[in-house]
FITORFI-600878 format. One line per field, with one value per residue (C-alpha): x, y, z; residue in one letter; residue number from 1. Coordinates in Angstrom, 1 decimal, padded with zeros to 4 digits. Layout:
<pts>
px	c(X ...)
py	c(Y ...)
pz	c(Z ...)
r	c(A ...)
k	c(NUM ...)
</pts>
This chain:
<pts>
px	c(-013.1 -016.1 -016.1 -017.3 -014.1 -011.9 -009.3 -007.1 -005.7 -002.4 -002.1 000.9 004.4 004.0 006.2 007.5 010.2 008.0 004.5 003.5 004.7 002.8 -000.4 000.2 000.8 -002.4 -004.3 -002.9 -004.0 -007.6 -007.6 -010.8 -012.7 -011.5 -012.6 -016.0 -016.4 -015.3 -017.9 -020.7 -019.3 -019.6 -023.2 -023.9 -022.1 -023.0 -026.7 -026.3 -024.4 -027.2 -029.9 -029.3 -030.3 -034.0 -034.2 -033.2 -035.6 -038.4 -037.7 -037.6 -040.7 -042.6 -041.3 -042.4 -045.6 -044.6 -046.4 -044.7 -041.2 -042.3 -043.4 -040.1 -038.2 -040.3 -039.5 -035.8 -035.8 -037.4 -034.9 -031.9 -033.3 -033.4 -029.9 -028.5 -030.2 -028.9 -025.4 -025.1 -026.1 -023.7 -020.9 -021.2 -021.1 -018.1 -016.2 -016.8 -015.8 -012.5 -012.0 -012.6 -010.6 -007.6 -007.6 -007.9 -004.9 -002.7 -003.9 -003.0 000.5 000.9 -000.1 002.3 005.1 004.3 004.5 007.8 009.4 008.0 009.3 011.8 009.1 008.7 012.4 012.6 009.3 007.6 004.5 002.4 003.4 002.4 -001.0 -001.4 -000.5 -003.0 -005.9 -005.9 -003.3 -005.2 -008.4 -006.7 -005.2 -008.6 -010.1 -007.7 -008.4 -012.1 -012.0 -009.9 -012.8 -015.2 -012.5 -011.9 -015.6 -015.9 -012.8 -014.0 -017.5 -016.2 -014.0 -017.0 -019.3 -016.8 -016.2 -020.0 -020.5 -017.9 -019.6 -023.1 -022.6 -019.0 -019.3 -020.3 -018.5 -015.1 -015.7 -016.6 -013.8 -011.2 -012.8 -013.2 -009.4 -008.7 -011.3 -009.9 -006.3 -007.1 -006.9 -003.7 -001.3 -003.2 -003.0 000.7 000.5 -002.9 -001.4 001.6 -000.6 -002.8 000.3 001.6 -001.7 -001.5 002.0 001.1 -002.0 000.1 002.5 -000.4 -001.9 001.4 001.8 -001.7 -001.1 002.2 000.4 -002.4 -000.1 002.1 -000.7 -000.1 003.6 002.9 000.5 003.1 005.7 003.2 003.8 000.2 000.0 003.3 002.3 -001.2 000.3 002.4 -000.7 -002.6 000.2 000.3 -003.5 -003.4 -000.7 -003.0 -005.9 -003.8 -002.5 -006.1 -007.3 -004.4 -005.3 -009.0 -008.2 -006.4 -009.1 -011.8 -009.9 -009.9 -013.6 -014.2 -012.2 -014.2 -017.4 -016.3 -014.6 -017.3 -019.8 -017.7 -017.6 -021.4 -021.9 -019.5 -021.4 -024.8 -023.7 -022.0 -024.9 -027.5 -025.8 -025.6 -029.3 -030.3 -028.2 -030.1 -026.9 -028.3 -031.8 -033.2 -033.2 -029.5 -028.7 -030.6 -028.7 -025.3 -026.3 -027.4 -024.2 -022.1 -024.1 -023.5 -019.7 -019.7 -020.5 -017.5 -015.2 -015.7 -014.2 -011.2 -010.7 -011.4 -008.8 -006.2 -007.0 -007.1 -003.8 -002.2 -003.4 -002.8 000.7 002.3 000.2 001.3 004.9 004.6 003.0 005.7 008.4 006.8 006.3 009.9 011.3 013.1 014.2 015.8 013.5 015.0 018.1 021.2 020.9 017.9 016.8 017.9 015.3 015.8 017.7 019.7 022.9 024.5 023.4 026.5 026.9 030.3 029.8 029.6 031.0 027.9 027.3 024.1 024.6 021.9 019.1 020.3 019.0 021.5 021.3 023.0 023.8 024.2 024.4 023.1 019.4 019.8 022.7 020.6 017.8 020.2 021.6 018.1 017.3 020.6 020.2 016.9 018.6 017.9 018.4 016.6 019.3 022.6 025.4 026.5 028.9 027.8 028.5 025.5 024.4 025.0 022.5 024.3 026.8 024.1 024.1 020.6 020.9 021.6 018.4 014.9 013.6 010.5 012.6 014.7 011.6 010.3 013.5 014.2 011.5 012.4 010.2 010.9 011.3 007.9 005.8 002.5 -000.8 -003.3 -006.9 -009.2 -010.0 -007.3 -008.0 -007.3 -004.1 -002.8 -004.0 -000.7 001.5 003.1 004.8 001.8 004.1 003.1 -000.6 -001.9 -002.7 000.9 002.3 -000.1 000.9 004.6 004.2 002.3 -000.9 -003.3 -004.4 -004.7 -007.0 -009.1 -009.5 -010.3 -012.9 -015.0 -015.3 -015.8 -017.6 -020.2 -020.8 -019.5 -016.6 -014.1 -011.1 -010.3 -013.4 -012.5 -011.7 -008.3 -008.3 -005.9 -002.3 -003.6 -004.3 -006.8 -004.1 -001.2 002.4 003.2 000.0 000.9 004.4 003.2 000.6 003.2 005.6 002.8 002.2 005.9 006.0 003.0 004.9 007.6 010.3 013.7 015.3 013.5 015.1 013.5 014.5 013.7 010.6 010.0 011.0 007.4 006.6 007.3 010.1 008.0 006.2 009.5 011.0 008.1 008.3 012.0 011.2 008.4 010.4 013.3 011.0 008.9 011.9 013.9 015.8 015.1 017.6 016.5 018.3 017.2 018.6 018.3 020.1 017.7 019.5 016.4 016.6 020.4 020.6 018.5 020.4 022.7 025.1 025.6 027.3 028.4 028.6 030.7 030.6 029.1 031.6 031.8 033.7 032.9 031.1 030.1 027.3 025.7 027.4 030.8 030.6 029.1 032.2 034.9 033.9 033.6 032.0 029.3 028.7 028.4 025.7 023.7 023.9 024.2 027.3 030.6 034.0 034.5 031.6 030.9 033.2 031.2 027.8 028.9 030.4 027.1 025.1 027.3 027.2 023.4 023.1 025.3 023.1 020.0 018.6 016.5 016.9 014.2 014.1 013.5 013.9 015.4 018.9 019.1 019.0 018.2 018.2 015.1 014.4)
py	c(019.8 017.8 014.1 015.1 017.1 013.9 013.0 015.8 018.0 017.8 015.5 017.5 016.5 014.5 014.7 011.1 011.5 009.5 008.1 010.9 013.6 012.0 012.1 015.8 016.7 014.9 016.9 020.2 019.4 019.1 021.9 023.4 020.1 019.4 022.9 022.3 018.9 020.4 023.1 020.6 018.4 021.2 021.8 018.1 017.4 020.9 020.0 016.6 018.2 020.8 018.1 017.9 021.5 021.2 017.8 019.3 022.2 019.7 017.6 020.7 022.1 018.9 019.1 022.7 022.1 024.9 024.4 027.3 026.0 022.5 024.0 025.9 022.6 020.9 023.7 023.5 019.8 020.2 022.8 020.8 017.7 019.5 020.9 017.4 015.8 018.4 018.5 014.7 014.5 017.2 016.0 012.5 014.0 016.2 013.5 010.9 013.4 013.9 010.2 009.6 012.6 011.8 008.1 009.3 011.6 008.8 006.5 009.1 009.4 005.7 005.4 008.2 006.4 003.1 004.9 006.5 003.3 000.8 -002.7 -001.4 -001.1 -004.8 -005.2 -002.7 -003.5 -006.8 -007.1 -008.1 -004.9 -002.8 -004.5 -004.0 -000.3 000.2 -001.5 -002.0 000.7 003.3 002.4 002.9 006.3 007.4 006.3 008.6 011.5 011.0 010.7 013.8 016.2 014.2 014.0 017.7 018.5 016.0 017.3 021.0 020.0 017.9 020.7 023.1 020.7 020.2 023.9 024.5 021.8 023.3 026.7 025.3 022.8 023.0 020.1 017.6 019.4 018.9 015.1 015.0 017.3 015.0 011.8 012.5 012.9 009.7 007.9 009.4 008.3 004.9 002.9 004.5 002.0 -000.9 000.6 -000.1 -003.9 -004.1 -002.2 -004.5 -007.6 -006.1 -005.2 -008.7 -010.0 -007.7 -008.8 -012.5 -011.8 -010.0 -013.0 -015.4 -013.2 -013.1 -016.8 -017.4 -015.0 -016.8 -020.2 -019.1 -017.4 -020.5 -023.1 -024.4 -025.0 -026.5 -029.0 -029.9 -030.8 -032.1 -029.4 -028.2 -030.0 -028.7 -025.1 -025.6 -027.0 -023.9 -021.7 -023.7 -023.2 -019.5 -019.3 -020.8 -018.4 -015.6 -017.1 -017.4 -013.8 -012.6 -014.4 -012.8 -009.4 -009.8 -010.7 -007.4 -005.3 -007.1 -006.1 -002.5 -002.6 -004.0 -001.1 001.4 000.0 -000.5 002.8 005.1 003.0 003.5 007.2 007.3 005.3 007.7 010.8 009.3 008.2 011.5 013.5 011.6 012.4 016.1 016.0 014.4 017.1 019.8 021.1 020.4 020.3 017.3 019.2 020.0 016.4 015.2 017.8 016.7 013.0 013.7 015.6 012.7 010.4 012.6 012.7 008.9 009.7 011.9 009.6 007.0 009.5 009.8 006.1 006.0 008.7 006.9 003.6 005.3 006.9 003.7 001.8 004.6 005.5 002.2 002.2 005.7 004.7 001.9 004.2 006.8 004.1 003.3 007.0 007.8 005.5 007.6 007.1 010.2 011.7 015.1 015.1 017.2 018.4 019.3 016.6 017.3 017.9 014.5 011.5 009.4 007.6 004.4 003.0 002.3 000.8 001.7 -000.9 -004.0 -002.5 -003.3 -001.1 -001.2 000.6 003.1 001.7 -001.9 -005.1 -006.1 -009.3 -009.8 -013.3 -013.6 -017.0 -015.5 -014.4 -012.1 -010.3 -009.9 -008.4 -005.9 -005.0 -004.4 -002.1 -000.3 000.2 002.0 004.7 005.7 002.1 001.4 -000.4 000.8 001.4 005.0 006.1 003.7 005.2 006.1 004.5 006.8 007.4 009.2 010.5 011.8 010.2 008.9 009.2 012.9 013.7 013.7 010.2 010.9 011.9 008.8 006.6 008.2 007.5 004.1 001.5 -001.6 -004.7 -006.9 -010.7 -011.0 -008.1 -007.3 -007.0 -004.7 -005.7 -004.2 -004.7 -005.4 -002.0 -000.3 -002.4 -001.1 002.5 003.9 006.9 006.2 007.8 006.9 005.3 001.7 000.7 -001.8 -004.2 -004.1 -004.7 -007.6 -009.2 -008.8 -010.4 -013.3 -012.7 -014.1 -017.1 -014.8 -012.5 -015.4 -016.7 -013.2 -012.6 -015.4 -013.5 -009.9 -007.8 -006.4 -009.7 -008.1 -010.6 -007.7 -008.9 -005.3 -005.3 -008.5 -008.3 -009.3 -010.4 -009.1 -009.8 -011.7 -014.8 -016.1 -016.3 -018.7 -017.6 -017.4 -015.4 -012.9 -012.5 -011.9 -009.3 -007.6 -007.5 -006.0 -003.3 -002.4 -002.4 000.0 002.4 002.6 004.1 005.3 002.4 -000.8 -003.2 -006.7 -009.2 -012.7 -011.7 -015.2 -017.6 -019.0 -019.6 -022.5 -022.5 -022.0 -019.0 -017.7 -017.7 -015.7 -013.2 -012.7 -011.9 -009.6 -007.8 -007.2 -005.9 -003.6 -002.2 -001.4 001.9 001.8 000.7 -002.6 -004.7 -008.2 -010.1 -013.8 -017.0 -018.3 -019.1 -018.1 -014.5 -014.4 -015.5 -012.5 -010.0 -007.5 -007.6 -010.1 -009.4 -012.1 -011.2 -013.3 -012.2 -008.9 -007.9 -008.2 -011.3 -011.4 -009.5 -010.4 -012.1 -015.2 -017.4 -015.9 -016.4 -019.9 -020.9 -019.1 -018.6 -021.7 -019.7 -018.5 -022.0 -023.3 -020.7 -021.0 -024.7 -025.9 -028.0 -028.5 -028.0 -031.8 -032.4 -029.1 -029.4 -031.5 -030.2 -026.6 -027.0 -028.5 -025.7 -023.0 -024.6 -024.9 -021.3 -020.2 -022.0 -020.2 -023.1 -022.6 -023.8 -025.2 -026.0 -029.7 -029.2 -026.9 -028.1 -029.0 -027.3 -029.3 -028.1 -028.3 -027.8)
pz	c(002.9 001.8 000.8 -002.7 -003.2 -003.0 -004.1 -002.7 -005.3 -003.4 -000.4 000.8 002.1 005.3 008.3 008.5 011.2 013.6 014.0 016.4 014.0 011.2 013.3 014.2 010.6 009.6 012.3 011.0 007.5 008.7 011.1 009.6 009.7 013.3 014.4 012.9 014.5 017.9 017.7 017.0 019.7 022.2 021.2 021.7 024.9 026.3 025.8 027.4 030.3 030.9 031.4 035.1 035.5 034.3 036.0 039.3 038.8 038.0 041.1 043.4 041.7 042.6 046.2 046.4 044.4 041.9 038.5 036.8 037.5 036.4 033.1 032.8 033.4 030.6 028.1 028.9 028.4 025.0 024.0 025.2 023.5 020.1 020.6 021.5 018.5 016.0 017.6 017.5 013.9 012.8 015.0 013.4 009.9 010.6 012.5 009.8 007.1 009.0 009.1 005.4 004.2 006.4 005.2 001.6 002.1 003.4 000.6 -002.0 -000.3 -000.3 -004.0 -004.9 -003.0 -004.7 -008.1 -007.1 -005.8 -008.3 -007.8 -005.3 -002.7 -002.1 -001.9 000.9 002.7 003.0 000.8 003.9 005.7 002.7 002.7 006.5 006.2 003.4 005.2 009.0 009.9 007.9 009.8 013.1 012.0 010.8 014.1 016.0 013.7 014.1 017.9 018.5 018.1 020.3 023.0 022.8 023.2 026.1 027.9 027.7 028.8 031.7 033.0 032.7 034.6 037.4 037.8 037.8 040.5 042.7 042.4 042.7 045.6 046.9 049.3 046.6 043.7 045.3 045.5 041.8 040.7 042.4 041.3 037.6 036.8 038.8 036.6 033.4 034.2 035.8 032.6 031.3 032.9 031.3 027.7 026.9 027.5 025.8 022.8 022.7 022.7 019.9 017.9 018.3 017.0 014.0 013.1 013.3 011.2 008.7 008.4 008.1 005.3 003.5 003.8 002.5 -000.5 -001.4 -001.2 -003.4 -005.9 -006.2 -005.9 -009.4 -008.7 -005.3 -006.8 -009.4 -006.7 -004.2 -001.7 -001.0 002.4 003.5 002.9 004.2 007.4 007.8 007.3 009.9 012.5 011.6 012.0 015.4 016.4 015.4 017.4 020.6 020.2 019.7 022.9 024.9 023.5 024.2 027.9 028.4 026.7 028.8 032.0 030.7 030.0 033.6 035.1 033.0 034.5 038.1 038.9 037.7 039.6 042.8 042.2 041.8 045.0 046.9 045.7 046.5 050.0 050.8 049.3 051.2 054.5 053.6 052.6 055.9 057.7 055.8 054.1 050.6 049.2 047.4 044.1 044.5 045.3 042.2 040.1 041.3 040.9 037.3 036.6 037.8 035.7 032.7 033.4 032.9 029.2 028.4 030.4 027.7 025.3 027.5 027.3 023.6 022.7 024.8 023.0 019.6 020.2 021.5 018.4 015.9 016.9 015.9 012.8 012.0 012.7 010.1 007.6 008.2 007.6 004.2 003.3 004.3 001.6 -000.9 -004.5 -006.1 -008.7 -009.5 -011.6 -011.2 -014.7 -017.0 -019.4 -023.0 -025.6 -027.2 -026.0 -028.4 -029.0 -027.6 -024.2 -022.1 -018.6 -017.1 -014.4 -016.6 -019.8 -021.8 -024.8 -026.9 -030.2 -031.1 -033.4 -033.1 -031.4 -028.7 -026.7 -023.4 -022.1 -018.4 -016.6 -013.3 -013.5 -010.5 -012.1 -015.3 -013.2 -011.6 -015.0 -016.4 -013.4 -013.8 -017.6 -016.9 -014.9 -011.2 -010.0 -006.7 -004.7 -006.3 -003.8 -003.3 -005.9 -008.6 -012.0 -014.0 -017.2 -020.2 -023.1 -025.8 -023.3 -020.9 -017.4 -016.9 -013.1 -013.5 -015.3 -013.7 -013.3 -015.3 -018.3 -017.9 -017.8 -020.9 -022.8 -021.5 -020.7 -018.7 -018.9 -015.9 -016.0 -014.3 -015.7 -014.0 -015.9 -014.2 -014.1 -016.8 -020.4 -023.0 -024.5 -021.2 -020.7 -024.0 -023.5 -022.2 -022.9 -026.2 -029.2 -031.4 -034.0 -033.2 -033.3 -030.8 -033.6 -034.8 -031.3 -030.7 -034.0 -033.3 -029.9 -031.5 -029.5 -032.0 -029.9 -026.9 -028.8 -030.0 -026.4 -025.1 -027.8 -026.4 -023.1 -024.3 -021.7 -024.2 -026.1 -029.3 -029.7 -029.6 -027.6 -026.7 -024.6 -022.8 -019.1 -017.8 -014.2 -011.5 -012.5 -015.5 -013.4 -015.9 -018.6 -018.9 -018.2 -021.9 -022.7 -019.9 -021.2 -024.8 -023.7 -021.6 -024.5 -026.7 -024.1 -024.2 -028.0 -028.0 -025.8 -028.5 -026.3 -027.6 -025.7 -024.7 -022.2 -022.1 -019.4 -020.5 -022.5 -024.0 -021.2 -020.9 -024.6 -026.9 -029.4 -032.6 -031.0 -029.7 -033.2 -034.6 -031.7 -032.4 -036.0 -035.1 -032.4 -034.8 -037.6 -035.4 -033.5 -036.6 -036.0 -032.3 -029.6 -028.0 -025.4 -024.7 -021.7 -022.7 -023.2 -025.9 -029.2 -031.1 -029.9 -029.9 -033.5 -034.6 -032.6 -034.3 -031.4 -028.6 -025.3 -022.8 -019.1 -016.7 -013.0 -014.0 -016.6 -020.4 -021.3 -025.1 -027.8 -031.4 -033.2 -031.9 -034.5 -033.8 -030.1 -030.5 -032.5 -030.6 -026.9 -024.7 -021.8 -024.2 -025.4 -021.8 -021.0 -024.3 -024.9 -021.3 -022.3 -020.6 -022.2 -022.5 -024.8 -026.5 -029.5 -032.0 -030.9 -031.0 -034.4 -035.6 -034.0 -035.5 -038.9 -038.8 -037.7 -040.6 -043.1 -041.8 -039.6 -036.5 -032.9 -030.7 -027.0 -026.1 -022.3 -019.8 -020.4 -024.1 -027.4 -030.6 -034.2 -036.3 -039.9)
r	c(M H I R D L P H A D P G V P D V R S G G R L L R W L Y R Q Q L G G Q T K A L C W G L V H T G G V A S F P V P V G I A V Q A V V D R S G S R L L L A G G L L L L L G A L V A V G D V M L H R A A V T N W I T S V A R I Q Q L L A R K T T E L G S A M T R R V A A G E V V A V S T G D L E K I G W F V E A V S R F G A A A L T S V G V C V A L V V Y Q P A L G V V V A V G V P V L A L A V L P L L P P A T R R A D E Q R E K A G R A T E L A S D T V A G L R V L R G I G G E E L F L G R Y R R A S Q D V R R A A V R S A R M W S L I A A V E V A L P G L L L I A V V W Y G T G L A L D G R V R V G E L V T V Y S A V T F L L Y P L R H F T E I A M A Y S F S K P S A K R A A R V L A L R R P A D G R I A A P G T F G G D L T D P V S G V R A P A G R L T A V V C G D P D A A G R L A D R L G G H P A D A P E G T P S V L L G G T P L D D V P R E A A R T A V L V Q D K D P V L L S G T L G E L L D I P A S G S V R A E E A L A A A Q C G D V L A A L A Q G S A D G S G D P M A S H I T E R G R S L S G G Q R Q R L A L A R S L V A D P E V L I L D E P T S A V D S H T E A R I A D G L R A L R T G R T T V V L T S S P L L L D R A D H V V L L V E G R V A G T G T H R E L L R G N P A Y R A V V T R E T D A D D G P K A A S L A G R A A S G G H F A R T G T D Q I E E T A)
k	c(1 2 3 4 5 6 7 8 9 10 11 12 13 14 15 16 17 18 19 20 21 22 23 24 25 26 27 28 29 30 31 32 33 34 35 36 37 38 39 40 41 42 43 44 45 46 47 48 49 50 51 52 53 54 55 56 57 58 59 60 61 62 63 64 65 66 67 68 69 70 71 72 73 74 75 76 77 78 79 80 81 82 83 84 85 86 87 88 89 90 91 92 93 94 95 96 97 98 99 100 101 102 103 104 105 106 107 108 109 110 111 112 113 114 115 116 117 118 119 120 121 122 123 124 125 126 127 128 129 130 131 132 133 134 135 136 137 138 139 140 141 142 143 144 145 146 147 148 149 150 151 152 153 154 155 156 157 158 159 160 161 162 163 164 165 166 167 168 169 170 171 172 173 174 175 176 177 178 179 180 181 182 183 184 185 186 187 188 189 190 191 192 193 194 195 196 197 198 199 200 201 202 203 204 205 206 207 208 209 210 211 212 213 214 215 216 217 218 219 220 221 222 223 224 225 226 227 228 229 230 231 232 233 234 235 236 237 238 239 240 241 242 243 244 245 246 247 248 249 250 251 252 253 254 255 256 257 258 259 260 261 262 263 264 265 266 267 268 269 270 271 272 273 274 275 276 277 278 279 280 281 282 283 284 285 286 287 288 289 290 291 292 293 294 295 296 297 298 299 300 301 302 303 304 305 306 307 308 309 310 311 312 313 314 315 316 317 318 319 320 321 322 323 324 325 326 327 328 329 330 331 332 333 334 335 336 337 338 339 340 341 342 343 344 345 346 347 348 349 350 351 352 353 354 355 356 357 358 359 360 361 362 363 364 365 366 367 368 369 370 371 372 373 374 375 376 377 378 379 380 381 382 383 384 385 386 387 388 389 390 391 392 393 394 395 396 397 398 399 400 401 402 403 404 405 406 407 408 409 410 411 412 413 414 415 416 417 418 419 420 421 422 423 424 425 426 427 428 429 430 431 432 433 434 435 436 437 438 439 440 441 442 443 444 445 446 447 448 449 450 451 452 453 454 455 456 457 458 459 460 461 462 463 464 465 466 467 468 469 470 471 472 473 474 475 476 477 478 479 480 481 482 483 484 485 486 487 488 489 490 491 492 493 494 495 496 497 498 499 500 501 502 503 504 505 506 507 508 509 510 511 512 513 514 515 516 517 518 519 520 521 522 523 524 525 526 527 528 529 530 531 532 533 534 535 536 537 538 539 540 541 542 543 544 545 546 547 548 549 550 551 552 553 554 555 556 557 558 559 560 561 562 563 564 565 566 567 568 569 570 571 572 573 574 575 576 577 578 579 580 581 582 583 584 585 586 587 588 589 590 591 592 593 594 595 596 597 598 599 600 601 602 603 604 605 606 607 608 609 610 611)
</pts>
């Protein structure tokens, strides 16, 4: 495969039972590229290994004063030089291609896994580990894949040179044949502790990166509570831990580098010492001694590849293990039954007892935000962390967990409490799979995004003043929390699913904007099933049907006004009042609601009525 053919049409199904199995699977997927690199590697290393032959001929020709043999040696050197140059270039191209295509394959698999798991991924694997796998770990895996072909060529050439030396000059050849394996295996005992130290450094660096990301993401909040110095102190300590771990790792790798230099030097000294004695005794000629010496010098080159492949495998196996752990995460995608042609009907959750009538706006009040998040996840079907045996949510009598996940996602769209805005232009943000019944302009108007559009128009990428061409930064960091919420709501409204689940869609907007959003949402979703998880009176008052959850079960149903009058638990959640002081205030609120008044937030714990 060539780099220009990326991405892979199908990255395949990886063997994720262990890190070693994943590496072997990756090698098999690139068998053609590995074979190509191996062949070019044999041309390159074979050419380098053959240099001692013309060098020995040249030396002996000088000793014997033979011009013809000296000319022959020069011609062979030119030919071998050309072969080495071509082989080196093509080996590099083939090996780097293997590296890039293997990393691209794993990246595609990780992207597919992220899409499959969604928000469940960061609940099962730390965000820092996902980042580490996607960056540093992939680099180590690619290093191993790229080094395999060079190692194979070096190993085959080394064996060939040792055999040739034993045949050419048995006395010296045996010394070389015994010494080379010893050199190749000498550093192996040092690799496991070096790998452990390097892995410890990587883990500490991952924790420091995660801490830094959390600090930057929450900097505004930290400044508000005066906690910047506390978190910066934590990061300083984590950074120092990384530095100390890096120094410990570097010491071990320095020892390995010293061994790689010292032992080959000792072998070379032994060959020269022994060969000189043989030459003085007349058992070998000077040209033969030079040839053997040159061959030993060459063998120091492929020995580096032996050490490199051992290091690459030691580093890549833990990285592959982490990648396999992420790729092994599963979330059932195929249903037990085929999806019906069209979904429709009431949305019912057997676990909590919540029922959202078809075509109506249903509000669910839950005092526990975590419970509300779990309910939203469950209502979307195929929940990520539901215990085994949990009954499925029903849409029109059809269990969502039993149909393919893609069909369930098409029918039911869940907007999380903290929706993510991807970087790009506003037009790209709203260019999503949709029914086509709701235009982007209508969705933006219903979500009260007028001020957001005005702000974005000033920064349009083409200078046209078109807000649709304005760039939105990663996760919408350039926008306020309320602006991000409203754009996310507009995106969900554009999709126009059969069932829309909204978890606290207006928690970051002011009361006047919230009232207009409630009206726009109700108008635009007329005839469509909409479920809003909220405790805002402004949204609750406009809902057709309100459900109160207490400890995960339905504890009351009705309209907002009915529950406000007759359900103390509902009043406690919505008005933040206790039973001792809720009577007069609740009566006033209910009366005002009945006369068509509005509610506005005056703080986190109070509700006041406004004209």
